[in-house]
C-alpha positions, 0 to 999 in steps of 0.5 A: 492059287498061283504062284503070282497070287500067293506072292501078292498075298504074302507081301500084303500080309507082311505089309499089314504086319509091319503096320501093326507092329509099328502101331503096337510099337508106337503105342508102347512108346506112349504108354511108357512115356506117360506112365514113366512120367506119371511115376514121379508123382505116384504113390500107392496103387497109382504107383503100382499101376504105372510101374505095371504099365511100363514093365507091360508095354516093355514086353509090347515094345519088344515084339516089334523091335524083334520084328524089325531086327528079325532076331 
């Protein structure tokens, strides 16, 4: 593989990674919003489900944020 082919391959890989991280971040924000809103009226196991969903998606949101900010 030549140097230019390797550079092109890497650029494509980085674009795909960025799209994936943006998708994961958007999905996480949506899940946090829906479950956060649903927590207002939830009780019992439904409340625990929405709490878990918010926490899990906070972790999912941390990945794209750290990728964007390149910590």
